[in-house]
C-alpha positions as CSV (number, residue, x, y, z in Angstrom):
1,M,0.0,0.0,0.0
2,Q,1.3,3.5,-0.9
3,N,0.5,6.6,1.0
4,V,0.6,9.7,-1.2
5,I,-0.7,13.1,-0.1
6,A,-0.7,16.1,-2.4
7,K,-2.2,19.5,-2.0
8,Q,-2.6,21.8,-4.9
9,L,-4.0,25.3,-4.9
10,G,-5.0,26.4,-8.3
11,Q,-7.3,25.6,-11.2
12,P,-8.7,22.1,-11.5
13,S,-7.5,20.1,-14.5
14,F,-10.3,20.5,-17.0
15,D,-12.6,23.4,-16.2
16,T,-12.8,27.0,-15.1
17,R,-14.2,26.6,-11.6
18,P,-12.8,29.1,-9.0
19,L,-9.6,28.3,-7.2
20,T,-9.9,25.2,-5.0
21,M,-7.8,23.0,-2.8
22,I,-7.4,19.4,-3.7
23,T,-6.2,16.7,-1.3
24,V,-5.3,13.3,-2.8
25,R,-4.3,10.2,-1.0
26,V,-3.7,6.8,-2.6
27,L,-5.1,4.3,-0.1
28,D,-4.4,1.0,-1.9
29,T,-3.4,-0.5,-5.2
30,P,-5.8,-3.5,-5.7
31,S,-4.0,-4.2,-9.0
32,K,-1.5,-2.5,-11.4
33,N,-4.5,-1.1,-13.3
34,Q,-6.5,0.2,-10.3
35,L,-6.1,2.6,-7.4
36,L,-8.2,3.2,-4.3
37,V,-8.1,6.9,-3.8
38,S,-9.3,9.4,-1.2
39,W,-10.1,12.7,-3.1
40,R,-11.2,15.9,-1.3
41,E,-11.9,19.0,-3.3
42,S,-13.1,21.9,-1.2
43,G,-16.5,23.1,-2.1
44,L,-17.1,20.3,-4.6
45,C,-16.7,16.7,-3.4
46,N,-15.3,14.3,-0.9
47,Y,-14.7,10.7,-1.8
48,T,-13.1,8.6,0.9
49,E,-12.7,5.4,-1.1
50,Q,-13.0,6.0,-4.8
51,L,-11.9,3.4,-7.4
52,W,-9.7,4.8,-10.2
53,A,-8.6,2.8,-13.3
54,L,-5.7,3.1,-15.7
55,R,-6.6,4.8,-19.0
56,K,-5.3,7.2,-21.6
57,A,-5.7,10.9,-20.9
58,P,-8.4,12.4,-23.1
59,R,-6.9,15.9,-23.0
60,S,-4.1,17.9,-21.5
61,A,-4.2,18.6,-17.7
62,I,-2.0,18.9,-14.6
63,C,-1.4,16.0,-12.3
64,P,-2.6,16.8,-8.8
65,V,-0.1,14.4,-7.2
66,S,3.1,15.3,-9.1
67,G,2.3,18.7,-10.5
68,K,3.6,17.6,-13.9
69,A,1.8,18.3,-17.2
70,I,-0.4,15.5,-18.6
71,R,-0.7,15.3,-22.3
72,R,-3.4,13.7,-24.3
73,G,-2.7,10.0,-24.7
74,D,-0.5,9.8,-21.5
75,H,-1.2,6.8,-19.2
76,V,-3.3,8.1,-16.3
77,Y,-5.6,6.9,-13.6
78,R,-9.2,8.3,-13.8
79,P,-12.2,7.8,-11.5
80,V,-14.5,4.9,-12.5
81,G,-18.1,6.0,-13.4
82,K,-19.3,9.6,-13.5
83,P,-18.6,11.1,-10.1
84,L,-18.2,14.9,-9.8
85,N,-14.4,14.6,-10.3
86,H,-14.8,12.3,-13.3
87,A,-12.6,14.5,-15.6
88,E,-9.6,14.5,-13.2
89,C,-6.4,12.4,-14.0
90,I,-3.4,11.2,-12.0
91,L,-0.3,10.5,-14.1
92,A,0.5,6.8,-13.9
93,E,4.2,7.5,-13.5
94,A,3.5,9.5,-10.4
95,I,2.3,6.3,-8.6
96,K,4.9,3.8,-7.5
97,L,3.3,0.4,-7.5
98,P,4.5,-2.4,-5.1
């Protein structure tokens, strides 16, 4: 299990909402293609155990864990389903799997 905590003050990855604080914690890695994440975004959502799956980035963004740029087509983890943070991405290279 990996414990990653990142805080970012700034624009969310894909939209023009007002400034927000995002707190991300990777709780578990059930497989190399999935993460169990705690995602808190002030004023928007709070998911204590959210499943994320490995996919390709649909557009450019900023990784909230590493702060690195995400480019369309990069390997990223994204939330499963359509939660409020469904457009967010975490760069796969930012997560060290066991």
